[in-house]
Each structure stands twice: as structure tokens, then as C-alpha cells.
N, C-alpha and C positions, 0 to 999 in steps of 0.2 A: 171411265172413272178418273177423276182428277187426282193428282198427287197430293200428298199431305202438305208439302211446301206451298203449292199453288193455292190450296184452300186457305192456308194461313194468310197469304198475301192478299187474297180477295176479301177476307173478313176484316183485316186491318184497314185496307183501302176503303171499303164501304163504311166502316165505323168512323174513319176520319172525315169522309164526305158528309155523313149524317151529322157529325159534330159541327162541321162548318155551316151546314144549312141551318142547324139549330141556333147557332150563334148569330147568323145573319137575320134569321126571323126574329130573334130576341132583340137585336139592335133596331130592326125596322119597327117593331111594335113599341119599343121604348122611346125612340127619337122621331117617330113619324106616325102615320096611321090616320084614320078618320078622313081620308081623302086629301090630306095635306102633304106638302113636300117635306122631305127629311131635313132636319136642321143641320147646321154646319158641324155641330158636335157629332151627330149621327154619321155624317160623311167621314169624319176623322176616325170614328170608331170602326167603320167598315174597312177603311184602309188598314188600320191596325189588325183587324181580324184577318184580312187577306194575307198580310205579311206573316202573321202568326201561323196561318195555315201552311204557307210555303215552308217556314221553318220547321213546323211540325212534321210535314211529309219528308223533309230532308232527314230529320232525326230518325223517323220511322224507317226510312229506306236504309240508312246506315245500320241501324239496330237489326233489321231483318237480314242484311247482308252478313253480319257477324253470326247471328243466331242460326240461319239456315245454311251456312257454308259447310259443306261436307268435305272432309279431307280426300275422299275418293274422286272428287271433281278435278283434281289437278290444279287447283287455284292457289295452292300454298307456294311460297317463295322457295322452299327447300326442294321442290320438285323441278324447278326451272334449271336446266343445265347451264344457261348463260350466267345465272346468278351464282352458281357454284364455281364456275371457272373464273369469275371476277374476284372471288375472295382470296 
């Protein structure tokens, strides 16, 4: 059985990918279709969608890192002996 954190990560990743696919399909149907090539505006919109997807996944990754961080993992700065000796 998968851990709770892993299931949350999978659900969020799949939701982000489905959102991206939906946006790409929407752009394709709006700026192209019927056997014709996509317009220049459609290409620009696709580039914006890809950049937005990258920024979205970055924000989601940072948010998940904070939400799913357990103090027992030893990832806290207070648990680091080097950080304590430097103070």
C-alpha cells in the first residue's frame, strides 16, 4: 500500500497534467482545427501555457514540500549539528 504522502503527490501531479492537457486542447480547438494549421496567436498561447505549467508545478512542488514535511524526518535546521555550532 502506498503512503499517504505519496498518494497526495500522485493526485496533485495527475491533476496538474490533466489541467495542462485541457488547456492545450482548448487552445488547439480555439486557434486551429478543421484540418488547418494553428495561427500565430495560438502558438503564442501554447508557449504561455507551457511556461504557466512550469511555474504551476514549481509552486506545487514548493507547497508540497512545506505541507508534507514531517519534523521526524530530520530535515529541520535545528536538528543539524553544523548549524548549531555555527551560531
